[in-house]
Every structure is written in structure tokens, then in C-alpha cells.
DSSP file (Angstrom, degrees, kcal/mol; ACC not computed):
  #  RESIDUE AA STRUCTURE BP1 BP2  ACC     N-H-->O    O-->H-N    N-H-->O    O-->H-N    TCO  KAPPA ALPHA  PHI   PSI    X-CA   Y-CA   Z-CA
    1    1 A M     >        0   0    0      0, 0.0     4,-1.9     0, 0.0     3,-0.2   0.000 360.0 360.0 360.0 -45.2   41.3   68.4  108.3
    2    2 A L  H  >  +     0   0    0      1,-0.2     4,-2.9     2,-0.2     5,-0.2   0.897 360.0  53.9 -60.9 -40.5   39.7   71.7  109.0
    3    3 A S  H  > S+     0   0    0      1,-0.2     4,-1.6     2,-0.2    -1,-0.2   0.858 107.3  51.6 -65.0 -32.0   36.9   70.1  111.1
    4    4 A Q  H  > S+     0   0    0      2,-0.2     4,-1.5     1,-0.2    -1,-0.2   0.885 111.1  48.6 -68.2 -37.7   39.6   68.4  113.3
    5    5 A T  H  X S+     0   0    0     -4,-1.9     4,-1.6     1,-0.2    -2,-0.2   0.934 110.8  49.2 -66.8 -45.9   41.3   71.7  113.8
    6    6 A T  H  X S+     0   0    0     -4,-2.9     4,-1.3     1,-0.2    -1,-0.2   0.808 106.7  56.8 -67.9 -27.4   38.0   73.5  114.7
    7    7 A K  H  X S+     0   0    0     -4,-1.6     4,-0.8    -5,-0.2    -1,-0.2   0.882 105.1  51.4 -66.3 -37.1   37.2   70.7  117.1
    8    8 A K  H >X S+     0   0    0     -4,-1.5     4,-1.9     1,-0.2     3,-0.6   0.855 103.4  59.3 -66.4 -33.6   40.5   71.4  118.9
    9    9 A F  H 3X S+     0   0    0     -4,-1.6     4,-3.1     1,-0.2    -1,-0.2   0.862  95.0  63.9 -61.7 -35.8   39.4   75.1  119.0
   10   10 A D  H 3< S+     0   0    0     -4,-1.3    -1,-0.2     1,-0.2    -2,-0.2   0.864 110.0  38.5 -55.5 -37.3   36.4   74.0  121.0
   11   11 A K  H <X S+     0   0    0     -4,-0.8     4,-0.6    -3,-0.6    -1,-0.2   0.828 118.5  48.5 -80.6 -34.3   38.7   72.8  123.8
   12   12 A A  H  X S+     0   0    0     -4,-1.9     4,-2.3     1,-0.2     3,-0.4   0.855  96.3  69.6 -78.6 -36.7   41.2   75.7  123.4
   13   13 A I  H  X S+     0   0    0     -4,-3.1     4,-2.7     1,-0.2     5,-0.2   0.897  97.5  49.1 -53.7 -50.6   38.8   78.6  123.4
   14   14 A P  H  > S+     0   0    0      0, 0.0     4,-1.9     0, 0.0    -1,-0.2   0.878 111.6  51.5 -61.0 -33.3   37.7   78.4  127.1
   15   15 A L  H  X S+     0   0    0     -4,-0.6     4,-1.8    -3,-0.4    -2,-0.2   0.922 112.2  44.9 -65.6 -43.8   41.4   78.2  128.1
   16   16 A Y  H  X S+     0   0    0     -4,-2.3     4,-2.0     2,-0.2    -1,-0.2   0.857 110.0  54.8 -68.2 -36.4   42.3   81.3  126.1
   17   17 A E  H  X S+     0   0    0     -4,-2.7     4,-2.0    -5,-0.2    -1,-0.2   0.898 108.0  50.5 -62.6 -39.7   39.2   83.1  127.4
   18   18 A E  H  X S+     0   0    0     -4,-1.9     4,-1.5    -5,-0.2    -2,-0.2   0.903 107.5  53.1 -64.2 -40.7   40.4   82.4  131.0
   19   19 A M  H  X S+     0   0    0     -4,-1.8     4,-1.2     1,-0.2    -1,-0.2   0.894 108.7  50.1 -59.8 -39.9   43.8   83.7  130.1
   20   20 A V  H  < S+     0   0    0     -4,-2.0     3,-0.2     1,-0.2    -1,-0.2   0.874 105.1  57.0 -69.4 -36.0   42.3   86.9  128.9
   21   21 A K  H  < S+     0   0    0     -4,-2.0     3,-0.3     1,-0.2    -1,-0.2   0.873 109.8  45.8 -60.8 -34.6   40.2   87.3  132.1
   22   22 A N  H  < S+     0   0    0     -4,-1.5    -1,-0.2     1,-0.3     2,-0.2   0.704 129.1  23.9 -81.1 -20.6   43.5   87.2  134.0
   23   23 A D    ><  -     0   0    0     -4,-1.2     3,-1.7    -3,-0.2    -1,-0.3  -0.719  64.7-175.8-146.7  90.4   45.2   89.7  131.7
   24   24 A R  T 3  S+     0   0    0     -3,-0.3    -4,-0.1     1,-0.3    -1,-0.1   0.689  84.2  56.2 -62.7 -20.3   42.8   92.0  129.8
   25   25 A N  T 3   +     0   0    0      1,-0.1     2,-1.8    31,-0.0    -1,-0.3   0.213  69.5 121.1 -99.7  16.7   45.7   93.5  127.8
   26   26 A N    <>  +     0   0    0     -3,-1.7     4,-2.2     1,-0.2     3,-0.2  -0.574  32.9 173.0 -81.9  84.8   47.1   90.3  126.4
   27   27 A T  H  > S+     0   0    0     -2,-1.8     4,-2.6     1,-0.2    -1,-0.2   0.814  73.1  60.1 -67.1 -29.7   46.7   91.2  122.7
   28   28 A Q  H  > S+     0   0    0      2,-0.2     4,-1.6     1,-0.2    -1,-0.2   0.936 109.1  42.5 -63.7 -44.7   48.5   88.0  121.6
   29   29 A T  H  > S+     0   0    0      2,-0.2     4,-2.6     1,-0.2    -2,-0.2   0.908 113.0  54.0 -66.9 -41.5   45.9   85.8  123.3
   30   30 A L  H  X S+     0   0    0     -4,-2.2     4,-2.5     1,-0.2    -2,-0.2   0.892 107.6  50.4 -59.9 -39.8   43.1   88.1  122.0
   31   31 A N  H  X S+     0   0    0     -4,-2.6     4,-2.1     2,-0.2    -1,-0.2   0.853 109.0  51.5 -68.1 -33.5   44.5   87.7  118.5
   32   32 A L  H  X S+     0   0    0     -4,-1.6     4,-2.5     2,-0.2    -2,-0.2   0.930 110.9  48.2 -64.1 -45.3   44.6   83.9  118.9
   33   33 A L  H  X S+     0   0    0     -4,-2.6     4,-3.2     1,-0.2     5,-0.3   0.918 108.8  54.5 -59.5 -43.6   41.0   84.0  120.0
   34   34 A L  H  X S+     0   0    0     -4,-2.5     4,-2.0     1,-0.2    -1,-0.2   0.911 109.1  47.4 -55.7 -45.3   40.1   86.2  117.1
   35   35 A Y  H  X S+     0   0    0     -4,-2.1     4,-2.3     2,-0.2    -1,-0.2   0.925 113.5  47.6 -63.5 -46.0   41.6   83.6  114.7
   36   36 A M  H  X S+     0   0    0     -4,-2.5     4,-2.2     1,-0.2    -2,-0.2   0.935 111.9  49.4 -63.9 -45.8   39.8   80.7  116.3
   37   37 A Y  H  <>S+     0   0    0     -4,-3.2     5,-2.5     1,-0.2     4,-0.5   0.870 109.8  51.7 -63.3 -34.9   36.4   82.5  116.4
   38   38 A R  H ><5S+     0   0    0     -4,-2.0     3,-1.0    -5,-0.3    -1,-0.2   0.935 110.2  49.1 -63.6 -45.1   36.8   83.4  112.7
   39   39 A Q  H 3<5S+     0   0    0     -4,-2.3    -2,-0.2     1,-0.3    -1,-0.2   0.861 113.4  46.2 -61.7 -36.3   37.5   79.8  111.9
   40   40 A K  T 3<5S-     0   0    0     -4,-2.2    -1,-0.3    -5,-0.2    -2,-0.2   0.484 110.0-125.3 -83.5  -4.4   34.4   78.7  113.9
   41   41 A E  T < 5 +     0   0    0     -3,-1.0     2,-1.3    -4,-0.5    -3,-0.2   0.843  57.9 150.6  60.6  35.7   32.3   81.4  112.3
   42   42 A R     >< +     0   0    0     -5,-2.5     4,-1.8     1,-0.2     3,-0.4  -0.675  16.3 172.3 -95.8  78.2   31.3   82.7  115.7
   43   43 A Y  H  >  +     0   0    0     -2,-1.3     4,-2.5     1,-0.2    -1,-0.2   0.799  68.5  57.4 -68.8 -32.1   30.9   86.3  114.4
   44   44 A D  H  > S+     0   0    0      1,-0.2     4,-1.9     2,-0.2    -1,-0.2   0.905 110.2  46.7 -64.1 -37.3   29.5   87.9  117.5
   45   45 A D  H  > S+     0   0    0     -3,-0.4     4,-2.6     2,-0.2    -2,-0.2   0.866 108.7  55.6 -69.3 -36.9   32.6   86.7  119.4
   46   46 A V  H  X S+     0   0    0     -4,-1.8     4,-2.6     1,-0.2    -2,-0.2   0.934 109.3  46.9 -58.0 -47.0   34.8   88.0  116.6
   47   47 A L  H  X S+     0   0    0     -4,-2.5     4,-2.2     1,-0.2    -2,-0.2   0.893 110.9  52.1 -63.0 -39.9   33.2   91.5  117.0
   48   48 A R  H  X S+     0   0    0     -4,-1.9     4,-2.2     2,-0.2    -2,-0.2   0.925 111.6  45.9 -63.3 -45.0   33.6   91.3  120.8
   49   49 A I  H  X S+     0   0    0     -4,-2.6     4,-2.6     2,-0.2    -2,-0.2   0.910 110.7  53.1 -66.3 -41.7   37.3   90.5  120.5
   50   50 A L  H  X S+     0   0    0     -4,-2.6     4,-2.3     1,-0.2    -1,-0.2   0.905 109.1  50.1 -60.1 -40.6   37.8   93.2  117.9
   51   51 A T  H  X S+     0   0    0     -4,-2.2     4,-2.3     2,-0.2    -1,-0.2   0.904 109.9  50.1 -64.7 -42.1   36.2   95.7  120.3
   52   52 A E  H  X S+     0   0    0     -4,-2.2     4,-1.4     2,-0.2    -2,-0.2   0.905 110.4  49.8 -63.2 -40.1   38.5   94.6  123.1
   53   53 A L  H  X S+     0   0    0     -4,-2.6     4,-3.2     1,-0.2     5,-0.4   0.897 109.9  51.4 -63.9 -40.4   41.5   95.0  120.8
   54   54 A E  H  X S+     0   0    0     -4,-2.3     4,-2.7     1,-0.2    -2,-0.2   0.906 106.3  54.5 -62.3 -41.2   40.3   98.5  119.9
   55   55 A N  H  < S+     0   0    0     -4,-2.3    -1,-0.2     1,-0.2    -2,-0.2   0.842 116.5  38.2 -62.2 -32.4   40.0   99.3  123.6
   56   56 A I  H  < S+     0   0    0     -4,-1.4    -2,-0.2    -5,-0.2    -1,-0.2   0.922 132.1  22.7 -81.9 -49.4   43.6   98.3  124.2
   57   57 A S  H  < S-     0   0    0     -4,-3.2    -3,-0.2     1,-0.2    -2,-0.2   0.575 108.5-112.4-100.9 -12.3   45.3   99.6  121.0
   58   58 A G     <  -     0   0    0     -4,-2.7     2,-0.2    -5,-0.4    -1,-0.2  -0.091  50.0 -49.6  93.7 159.4   42.8  102.3  119.8
   59   59 A K        +     0   0    0     -4,-0.1     2,-0.3    -3,-0.1    -8,-0.0  -0.483  64.6 178.2 -68.9 129.9   40.6  102.3  116.8
   60   60 A T     >  -     0   0    0     -2,-0.2     4,-2.1     1,-0.1     5,-0.2  -0.861  43.9-114.0-127.9 166.0   42.5  101.5  113.7
   61   61 A E  H  > S+     0   0    0     -2,-0.3     4,-2.8     1,-0.2     5,-0.2   0.871 116.2  58.5 -63.7 -36.0   41.6  101.1  110.0
   62   62 A E  H  > S+     0   0    0      1,-0.2     4,-2.1     2,-0.2    -1,-0.2   0.917 108.1  43.7 -59.9 -45.9   42.5   97.4  110.4
   63   63 A Y  H  > S+     0   0    0      2,-0.2     4,-2.3     1,-0.2    -1,-0.2   0.908 113.3  51.5 -70.1 -39.6   39.9   96.8  113.1
   64   64 A M  H  X S+     0   0    0     -4,-2.1     4,-2.4     1,-0.2    -2,-0.2   0.932 111.5  47.2 -61.8 -44.7   37.3   98.8  111.3
   65   65 A L  H  X S+     0   0    0     -4,-2.8     4,-2.3     1,-0.2    -1,-0.2   0.888 110.0  53.1 -64.5 -37.7   37.7   96.9  108.1
   66   66 A A  H  X S+     0   0    0     -4,-2.1     4,-2.0    -5,-0.2    -1,-0.2   0.906 109.9  48.8 -62.8 -40.5   37.6   93.6  110.0
   67   67 A K  H  X S+     0   0    0     -4,-2.3     4,-2.9     2,-0.2     5,-0.2   0.912 108.4  53.2 -65.3 -41.7   34.3   94.7  111.6
   68   68 A V  H  X S+     0   0    0     -4,-2.4     4,-2.5     1,-0.2    -2,-0.2   0.929 108.3  50.9 -58.0 -46.5   32.9   95.6  108.2
   69   69 A Q  H  X S+     0   0    0     -4,-2.3     4,-2.2     1,-0.2    -1,-0.2   0.909 111.7  47.4 -61.0 -41.6   33.8   92.1  106.9
   70   70 A V  H  X S+     0   0    0     -4,-2.0     4,-2.3     2,-0.2    -2,-0.2   0.933 110.8  50.5 -65.2 -46.2   32.1   90.5  109.8
   71   71 A Y  H  X>S+     0   0    0     -4,-2.9     5,-2.6     1,-0.2     4,-1.1   0.896 110.5  50.7 -60.3 -38.4   29.0   92.7  109.4
   72   72 A E  H  <5S+     0   0    0     -4,-2.5     3,-0.3    -5,-0.2    -1,-0.2   0.907 109.1  50.4 -64.9 -40.6   28.9   91.7  105.8
   73   73 A L  H  <5S+     0   0    0     -4,-2.2    -1,-0.2     1,-0.2    -2,-0.2   0.869 115.1  44.0 -62.3 -35.8   29.1   88.1  106.6
   74   74 A Q  H  <5S-     0   0    0     -4,-2.3    -1,-0.2    -5,-0.2    -2,-0.2   0.620 109.0-125.4 -83.3 -13.0   26.3   88.5  109.0
   75   75 A G  T  <5 +     0   0    0     -4,-1.1     2,-1.0    -3,-0.3    -3,-0.2   0.801  55.3 153.7  72.3  28.5   24.2   90.6  106.7
   76   76 A K     >< +     0   0    0     -5,-2.6     4,-1.3     1,-0.2    -1,-0.2  -0.772  19.4 175.4 -97.0 101.1   23.9   93.4  109.2
   77   77 A K  H  > S+     0   0    0     -2,-1.0     4,-2.3     1,-0.2    -1,-0.2   0.811  76.0  62.1 -72.2 -30.7   23.5   96.6  107.4
   78   78 A R  H  > S+     0   0    0      1,-0.2     4,-2.1     2,-0.2    -1,-0.2   0.922 103.9  48.0 -63.6 -45.0   23.0   98.6  110.6
   79   79 A G  H  > S+     0   0    0      1,-0.2     4,-2.0     2,-0.2    -1,-0.2   0.884 111.2  51.1 -63.8 -38.2   26.5   97.8  111.8
   80   80 A L  H  X S+     0   0    0     -4,-1.3     4,-2.3     1,-0.2    -1,-0.2   0.904 108.6  51.7 -63.8 -41.3   27.9   98.7  108.4
   81   81 A Q  H  X S+     0   0    0     -4,-2.3     4,-2.1     1,-0.2    -2,-0.2   0.888 107.8  52.4 -64.9 -38.5   26.1  102.0  108.5
   82   82 A R  H  X S+     0   0    0     -4,-2.1     4,-2.2     2,-0.2    -1,-0.2   0.920 109.8  48.0 -62.7 -43.4   27.5  102.8  111.9
   83   83 A I  H  X S+     0   0    0     -4,-2.0     4,-2.5     1,-0.2    -2,-0.2   0.913 110.3  52.4 -65.5 -41.0   31.1  102.2  110.8
   84   84 A K  H  X S+     0   0    0     -4,-2.3     4,-1.9     1,-0.2    -1,-0.2   0.900 108.6  50.7 -59.5 -40.3   30.5  104.3  107.7
   85   85 A E  H  X S+     0   0    0     -4,-2.1     4,-1.6     2,-0.2    -1,-0.2   0.912 110.2  49.4 -64.2 -42.3   29.3  107.2  109.9
   86   86 A V  H  X S+     0   0    0     -4,-2.2     4,-1.2     1,-0.2    -2,-0.2   0.911 109.8  51.9 -62.0 -42.0   32.3  106.9  112.2
   87   87 A C  H  < S+     0   0    0     -4,-2.5    -1,-0.2     1,-0.2    -2,-0.2   0.877 107.5  52.2 -64.2 -37.2   34.6  106.9  109.2
   88   88 A R  H  < S+     0   0    0     -4,-1.9    -1,-0.2     1,-0.2    -2,-0.2   0.868 107.5  52.7 -68.0 -34.8   33.0  110.1  107.8
   89   89 A R  H  <        0   0    0     -4,-1.6    -1,-0.2     1,-0.2    -2,-0.2   0.781 360.0 360.0 -70.6 -26.9   33.5  111.9  111.2
   90   90 A E     <        0   0    0     -4,-1.2    -1,-0.2    -3,-0.2    -2,-0.2   0.463 360.0 360.0 -86.1 360.0   37.2  111.1  111.3
């Protein structure tokens, strides 16, 4: 069932990306993309969308924690270290 859903995401993602190009502040569409990219395990795209959401809404604990989770899934210690440094400064 999940593979059928993720196959549908392959068709939906370009459409949603186009919608975002036309309206960069469309957080609802960005959140849908975020969900689809997470399901597809496209972590670089997840990070990109999280950054776009931060640019619109400001940096929040929710976005930082989401980035930490992605960096952990990717095994990227450097990204985790950067987030920890930002948290210490705030």
C-alpha cells in the first residue's frame, strides 16, 4: 500500500513544486511537499523545504528538531553540529 502511495507522490511532487514556484509563501503546499519528501526519503529535499518554511515563518524549535532528525537519518554529523551551535547562541 505504501509503495502505491509513494508512486502517486512521484506524479504529485512536480505539480506541487510548480505551485510553490508561483506562490513562494504557500506554507500549506510546502508542508504537503515536506510530507511527500519524507515518505520518499528524499532528505535533501526535506531540508530544502524546511529552510523555505523557516524563511517564511522564522526559525522555530519545530523546524530545528525536524532538521536534526533528517541529519541523523543521513548520518551527517556536521549538520547536527551547526544546529547545536545555533541553539547555544540563542
